[in-house]
N, C-alpha and C positions, 0 to 999 in steps of 0.2 A: 504492501500499499505505501503508495506519495506521503510523503509532510505532509502537502497543504491540504489531502484527501483526508488525512487523517483527524490535522486541524479543523477542518472544513466542517465533521462531520456532525452533526447534528442530536443526534442522539449523546457522544459527550454532556455532564452532569455538566462544568467549564465551558466559558464560553472566549476564544483565543478575540486576542480587536488590538488591530496595530493600526499604530497609533504616529501620524506623521514626525520623523526629528525635530520639527518648532513648536513643537509642544511642550515642551522643558518649563512651562508653569504648570503642568503637572508638578516636574521634581517640585517643587517652591511648595504647593499642597500634598504633598507628602514629610516633608520637613516640617508642613506645621501640624501635622496629624502625630509623626510621630511625639515633637516635643510634648503639644498634649498627651497622648500616651505614657508618655514618660515622666512626665513631673504631675500628671493629676490622675488616672486615671491606674496606674501599679501603683502607688506609694498613698492612692489614699483608701483609708475610711469610711464606706460609705454606704450610712445606714437607711439612706429611702433613695428614690426613683429623683424626689423633691432635693434631698444635701448633694445628692452628684448632681444635678442641672446647677445647683447654685455655687458647688464652688468649681464644677465644668465654664461661667460665668463669672465669677471672679476671678479665678485668669486668666478667659478674655479680653475683662478687661484692662489687666494687669500688662499684660500683653501688651497689649497693643500700646495703655499708657508708654509703659516702658522697653521694653525688647524693637516694635515692632519696626522696620529702617525701610524707605522704599529701596524694593526691584531691581536694578539696572539693568537695564535689555538690553544682547546687544545684538541677537539678530534683527534683521532687521528685513528676513522675507521676501521670499516672493512676489512678484503681479502675477498675480493667474489672469488672466485670457480676459474673465469676465469679470474681472477690476481694470484689465483693465483698459475696456471698453467702458467702462462707468466714465476712469475719468475725462476730465473736460482739459480738451488739448489744451498746446501752450501756445501762448500769443503768441502772432505772429507780427516780426516787425518789419514794419517799410525799411524797404532798400535807398542811400541816398541814390538821385538818379544824376 
């Protein structure tokens, strides 16, 4: 069986999704959830769902106030044909006679 056929088999319980390489924002989301898990979920003593909710919300407020920094993106992206067609045409400069 080919790898593509194996991974695309709808009988699998797990669905494989291929993402384009410019989806690096997902890495930032995974890092944030890893931090939440490490600092709040695994170390916490959660007496109830309400207590857990309050601890998570308190962590989010603390993180936004003290730890969050803007992400400096370096990927400039590729212009797709659809985006290129929708972009305004550059202005035409008059030529001197």
